C-alpha positions as CSV (number, residue, x, y, z in Angstrom):
1,M,-24.0,18.3,26.8
2,G,-20.6,16.2,27.1
3,H,-19.6,18.4,24.3
4,R,-16.8,20.4,24.9
5,I,-16.5,23.8,24.0
6,R,-12.5,24.4,23.8
7,P,-10.7,22.2,21.3
8,T,-7.2,20.7,23.4
9,A,-4.6,21.1,22.8
10,A,-3.8,18.4,20.5
11,R,-6.6,18.9,17.8
12,Q,-5.1,22.9,17.8
13,F,-1.7,22.1,17.0
14,A,-1.7,18.3,15.1
15,P,-3.0,20.1,12.0
16,A,-0.9,23.2,11.8
17,D,1.7,20.2,12.1
18,L,1.1,18.3,9.9
19,V,-0.2,21.3,7.0
20,Q,3.5,22.6,7.9
21,G,5.3,19.2,6.9
22,I,3.6,18.5,4.2
23,L,4.5,22.2,2.7
24,V,7.9,21.5,3.7
25,V,8.2,18.1,2.1
26,S,6.7,18.7,-0.9
27,S,8.8,22.0,-1.6
28,F,11.4,20.6,-0.9
29,G,10.6,17.8,-3.1
30,F,9.6,20.4,-5.4
31,W,13.3,21.7,-5.3
32,A,15.4,18.8,-5.5
33,V,13.3,17.9,-9.4
34,M,13.7,21.7,-10.2
35,L,17.5,21.7,-9.3
36,G,17.0,18.0,-11.2
37,L,15.8,18.8,-14.6
38,M,17.6,21.8,-14.7
39,P,20.6,21.1,-16.2
40,V,18.8,18.6,-18.4
41,L,16.5,21.1,-20.1
42,L,19.5,24.0,-20.0
43,F,21.5,21.2,-21.7
44,R,19.0,20.1,-24.2
45,L,18.2,24.5,-25.1
46,W,22.0,24.2,-25.5
47,L,21.9,21.6,-27.8
48,V,18.6,23.1,-30.3
49,G,20.0,25.8,-30.0
């Protein structure tokens, strides 16, 4: 049987780091979009009101 029971360190930590990096990038993009759109939305609401 050539299967290892214990995963290697790279296989154990790489997915977690990848997911964390994706979450950081997505959250950063989310806040960038929110902060970028907020003044436009407020300005449109102010114009309408």
